[in-house]
C-alpha positions as CSV (number, residue, x, y, z in Angstrom):
1,X,-4.7,15.4,-15.8
2,X,-1.8,16.9,-13.9
3,X,-1.3,19.1,-10.9
4,X,-0.6,21.9,-13.3
5,X,-4.3,22.4,-13.4
6,X,-5.3,25.2,-11.0
7,X,-8.4,23.3,-9.7
8,X,-8.2,22.6,-5.9
9,X,-10.4,19.5,-6.3
10,X,-10.5,16.8,-8.8
11,X,-12.1,13.4,-9.6
12,X,-9.7,10.9,-8.0
13,X,-10.1,8.5,-11.0
14,X,-8.6,11.3,-13.2
15,X,-5.2,10.8,-11.5
16,X,-3.0,8.5,-13.6
17,X,-2.3,5.0,-12.3
18,X,1.2,4.8,-10.9
19,X,3.4,3.7,-13.8
20,X,5.4,1.1,-11.8
21,X,3.0,-1.5,-10.4
22,X,5.3,-2.4,-7.5
23,X,8.5,-1.1,-5.8
24,X,9.2,-4.6,-4.5
25,X,12.3,-6.4,-5.9
26,X,12.0,-9.6,-7.9
27,X,10.6,-12.1,-7.2
28,X,8.1,-10.3,-5.0
29,X,6.9,-7.6,-7.5
30,X,5.1,-10.2,-9.6
31,X,2.9,-11.0,-6.6
32,X,1.4,-7.6,-6.9
33,X,-0.2,-8.4,-10.3
34,X,-3.8,-7.0,-10.4
35,X,-3.1,-4.1,-8.0
36,X,-3.0,-0.5,-9.2
37,X,-2.5,2.7,-7.3
38,X,-3.4,6.3,-8.0
39,X,-1.0,8.4,-5.8
40,X,-3.4,11.2,-4.7
41,X,-1.0,12.6,-2.0
42,X,1.8,12.9,-4.6
43,X,-0.6,14.5,-7.1
44,X,-1.3,17.3,-4.6
45,X,2.3,17.6,-3.5
46,X,1.6,16.4,0.1
47,X,4.8,16.0,2.1
48,X,3.7,14.7,5.5
49,X,1.5,11.8,4.5
50,X,0.5,9.8,1.4
51,X,-2.9,8.8,0.2
52,X,-3.4,6.2,-2.5
53,X,-6.7,5.2,-4.3
54,X,-5.9,1.5,-4.7
55,X,-7.7,-1.1,-6.8
56,X,-7.4,-4.8,-6.5
57,X,-8.7,-7.1,-9.3
58,X,-10.0,-10.5,-8.3
59,X,-7.2,-12.6,-6.7
60,X,-4.9,-9.6,-6.2
61,X,-3.4,-8.5,-2.9
62,X,-2.5,-5.0,-1.6
63,X,1.1,-5.8,-0.4
64,X,3.1,-8.5,1.1
65,X,2.1,-9.2,4.7
66,X,4.0,-6.4,6.5
67,X,4.4,-4.0,9.4
68,X,6.2,-0.7,9.7
69,X,8.6,0.4,12.4
70,X,7.5,4.1,12.4
71,X,4.7,4.6,9.9
72,X,1.1,4.6,10.9
73,X,-1.3,3.3,8.2
74,X,-5.0,3.3,7.7
75,X,-7.4,2.0,5.0
76,X,-11.0,2.9,4.1
77,X,-13.0,0.5,1.9
78,X,-14.9,2.3,-0.9
79,X,-16.1,-0.7,-3.0
80,X,-16.0,-4.4,-2.8
81,X,-15.3,-6.9,0.0
82,X,-11.6,-7.4,0.6
83,X,-10.2,-9.8,3.3
84,X,-8.0,-8.1,5.8
85,X,-5.4,-10.6,6.8
86,X,-3.1,-9.9,9.8
87,X,-0.6,-12.1,11.5
88,X,-3.3,-12.8,14.0
89,X,-6.6,-13.2,12.1
90,X,-8.7,-12.6,9.0
91,X,-11.7,-10.4,8.6
92,X,-14.0,-9.7,5.7
93,X,-14.4,-5.9,5.1
94,X,-17.3,-4.1,3.4
95,X,-17.6,-0.6,1.9
96,X,-17.6,2.0,4.7
97,X,-15.3,-0.1,6.9
98,X,-11.8,1.1,7.9
99,X,-8.8,-0.3,9.7
100,X,-5.8,1.3,11.3
101,X,-2.3,-0.1,11.8
102,X,-0.1,1.7,14.3
103,X,3.7,1.6,13.8
104,X,5.1,-1.6,15.2
105,X,1.6,-3.2,15.3
106,X,0.2,-6.3,13.6
107,X,1.5,-7.3,10.2
108,X,-1.3,-6.8,7.6
109,X,-2.4,-6.8,4.0
110,X,-5.6,-7.0,2.0
111,X,-6.6,-9.8,-0.4
112,X,-9.4,-9.7,-2.9
113,X,-10.9,-13.2,-2.7
114,X,-14.0,-12.2,-4.7
115,X,-14.9,-11.9,-8.3
116,X,-15.5,-8.1,-8.0
117,X,-13.1,-5.2,-8.1
118,X,-12.1,-3.8,-4.7
119,X,-11.3,-0.1,-4.3
120,X,-10.0,1.5,-1.1
121,X,-8.0,4.5,0.2
122,X,-4.8,3.8,1.9
123,X,-3.3,6.5,4.1
124,X,0.2,6.5,5.6
125,X,2.6,9.0,7.1
126,X,6.0,9.6,5.6
127,X,8.1,9.3,8.7
128,X,11.9,9.3,7.9
129,X,13.8,6.2,8.9
130,X,10.8,3.9,8.6
131,X,11.5,0.2,8.1
132,X,9.2,-2.5,6.7
133,X,9.2,-6.0,8.1
134,X,7.8,-9.0,6.2
135,X,7.3,-12.0,8.5
136,X,6.5,-14.5,5.7
137,X,9.2,-13.4,3.2
138,X,13.0,-13.0,3.1
139,X,12.7,-9.3,2.8
140,X,13.2,-6.1,4.8
141,X,12.8,-2.5,3.7
142,X,14.5,0.6,4.8
143,X,13.5,4.1,3.9
144,X,16.6,5.9,2.5
145,X,16.4,9.4,1.0
146,X,12.6,9.1,0.5
147,X,12.8,5.7,-1.3
148,X,12.6,2.1,-0.2
149,X,15.8,0.1,-0.2
150,X,15.1,-3.7,-0.1
151,X,17.4,-6.3,1.5
152,X,17.4,-9.9,2.5
153,X,16.8,-10.5,6.2
154,X,20.5,-11.2,6.6
155,X,21.2,-7.6,5.3
156,X,22.5,-8.5,1.9
157,X,20.9,-6.4,-0.9
158,X,18.6,-7.6,-3.7
159,X,20.2,-7.4,-7.1
């Protein structure tokens, strides 16, 4: 199904899974095995914020532990019980729970430590000039021309 259809509403599961599993450079991209995203915001042509229907298979994680400089993020759990890990604590989430991450706040990510699939919505704004910080990895991200550019923490680029 594509946006060409004139229907204003669709079944979210009909949106194709993003073809590239991760935008992280090697060796980090491999750590996103078992994660898939349906880019709902892109499907509808939304410009100011993005929404992804994300699925984590058992053992998968949502992202590297990270925080944004300008982007606010929020998640809403639809199915399964992911663990929300921040740089301060861990919390088991259940369907119907949500969490918000203001720009510059706690580093965060979700981990599926169960044997069941986890599905959740992730919502984030698309503020220009956003940067991503990864406290546990030699990685930093800078939003350039609408795409992430990844560098080592010393500023040198990944090949």
